[in-house]
C-alpha positions as a Markdown table, in Angstrom:
| # | Residue | x | y | z |
|---|---|---|---|---|
| 1 | Unk | -6.2 | -35.2 | 7.4 |
| 2 | Unk | -5.2 | -33.1 | 4.5 |
| 3 | Unk | -6.9 | -30.2 | 6.2 |
| 4 | Unk | -4.8 | -30.6 | 9.8 |
| 5 | Unk | -1.3 | -30.6 | 7.8 |
| 6 | Unk | -2.7 | -27.2 | 5.8 |
| 7 | Unk | -3.5 | -25.5 | 9.2 |
| 8 | Unk | -0.6 | -26.7 | 10.6 |
| 9 | Unk | 1.7 | -25.4 | 8.0 |
| 10 | Unk | -0.1 | -22.0 | 7.8 |
| 11 | Unk | -0.1 | -21.7 | 11.3 |
| 12 | Unk | 4.1 | -22.6 | 11.1 |
| 13 | Unk | 4.4 | -19.9 | 8.4 |
| 14 | Unk | 2.6 | -17.5 | 10.2 |
| 15 | Unk | 5.0 | -17.9 | 13.4 |
| 16 | Unk | 8.0 | -18.0 | 11.4 |
| 17 | Unk | 7.2 | -14.7 | 10.1 |
| 18 | Unk | 5.9 | -13.2 | 13.3 |
| 19 | Unk | 9.7 | -14.4 | 14.9 |
| 20 | Unk | 11.8 | -12.7 | 11.6 |
| 21 | Unk | 9.7 | -9.8 | 11.9 |
| 22 | Unk | 10.3 | -9.4 | 15.6 |
| 23 | Unk | 14.0 | -10.5 | 15.3 |
| 24 | Unk | 14.4 | -7.7 | 12.9 |
| 25 | Unk | 12.7 | -4.6 | 15.2 |
| 26 | Unk | 14.1 | -5.8 | 18.4 |
| 27 | Unk | 17.9 | -7.3 | 17.1 |
| 28 | Unk | 19.5 | -8.7 | 20.2 |
| 29 | Unk | 17.1 | -7.6 | 22.9 |
| 30 | Unk | 15.7 | -11.1 | 23.9 |
| 31 | Unk | 13.6 | -10.0 | 26.8 |
| 32 | Unk | 11.0 | -8.2 | 24.5 |
| 33 | Unk | 9.9 | -10.2 | 21.5 |
| 34 | Unk | 7.0 | -9.0 | 20.8 |
| 35 | Unk | 5.5 | -5.5 | 19.2 |
| 36 | Unk | 2.7 | -4.1 | 20.7 |
| 37 | Unk | -0.3 | -4.7 | 18.9 |
| 38 | Unk | -2.4 | -2.3 | 20.6 |
| 39 | Unk | -0.3 | 0.5 | 19.0 |
| 40 | Unk | -1.3 | -0.4 | 15.6 |
| 41 | Unk | -4.9 | -0.4 | 16.9 |
| 42 | Unk | -4.4 | 2.6 | 18.2 |
| 43 | Unk | -2.9 | 4.3 | 15.8 |
| 44 | Unk | -5.0 | 2.9 | 13.1 |
| 45 | Unk | -7.9 | 4.4 | 15.8 |
| 46 | Unk | -6.5 | 7.8 | 15.6 |
| 47 | Unk | -6.3 | 8.1 | 11.7 |
| 48 | Unk | -9.9 | 6.6 | 11.2 |
| 49 | Unk | -11.1 | 9.4 | 13.6 |
| 50 | Unk | -9.3 | 12.2 | 11.9 |
| 51 | Unk | -11.0 | 10.9 | 8.3 |
| 52 | Unk | -14.6 | 10.9 | 9.8 |
| 53 | Unk | -13.8 | 14.1 | 11.3 |
| 54 | Unk | -12.6 | 15.7 | 8.0 |
| 55 | Unk | -15.7 | 14.2 | 6.3 |
| 56 | Unk | -17.7 | 15.8 | 8.7 |
| 57 | Unk | -16.1 | 19.1 | 8.2 |
| 58 | Unk | -16.4 | 18.1 | 4.4 |
| 59 | Unk | -20.3 | 17.4 | 4.1 |
| 60 | Unk | -21.2 | 20.5 | 6.3 |
| 61 | Unk | -19.4 | 22.8 | 4.2 |
| 62 | Unk | -20.7 | 21.6 | 1.0 |
| 63 | Unk | -24.3 | 21.1 | 2.5 |
| 64 | Unk | -24.0 | 25.0 | 3.9 |
| 65 | Unk | -22.7 | 26.4 | 0.4 |
| 66 | Unk | -25.6 | 23.9 | -1.1 |
| 67 | Unk | -28.3 | 25.6 | 0.8 |
| 68 | Unk | -27.2 | 29.0 | 0.3 |
| 69 | Unk | -27.3 | 28.3 | -3.5 |
| 70 | Unk | -30.8 | 26.9 | -3.9 |
| 71 | Unk | -32.6 | 29.7 | -1.8 |
| 72 | Unk | -33.7 | 31.8 | -4.4 |
| 73 | Unk | -35.3 | 34.4 | -1.7 |
| 74 | Unk | -32.1 | 35.0 | 0.5 |
| 75 | Unk | -30.6 | 38.3 | -0.5 |
| 76 | Unk | -27.8 | 39.8 | 0.8 |
| 77 | Unk | -27.7 | 42.5 | 2.9 |
| 78 | Unk | -26.5 | 45.9 | 2.2 |
| 79 | Unk | -26.8 | 49.3 | 3.7 |
| 80 | Unk | -28.9 | 51.3 | 1.1 |
| 81 | Unk | -27.8 | 55.1 | 1.0 |
| 82 | Unk | -30.2 | 57.1 | 2.5 |
| 83 | Unk | -31.1 | 60.2 | 4.8 |
| 84 | Unk | -28.8 | 59.8 | 7.6 |
| 85 | Unk | -31.1 | 59.3 | 10.8 |
| 86 | Unk | -30.7 | 62.2 | 13.3 |
| 87 | Unk | -30.2 | 64.9 | 10.9 |
| 88 | Unk | -33.2 | 67.4 | 11.2 |
| 89 | Unk | -34.3 | 68.7 | 7.6 |
């Protein structure tokens, strides 16, 4: 019996808060009382995708830098000063 009372109380508080929030957001517009919950989910999805993309770019950058630092056989290619090709001697 106590659990039913507790759950009813929590649900009524949640309904009251939602109604107060909707009244604050929409004011006297009685025809539009509920906020679009899908908009919040879409924004969260876009934010999550942006964070994941940034993480992938960062991981790629770090792994690329570490790969070039740890390979001892790689030497940067430079042009050596030598005889010009095509000129007769």
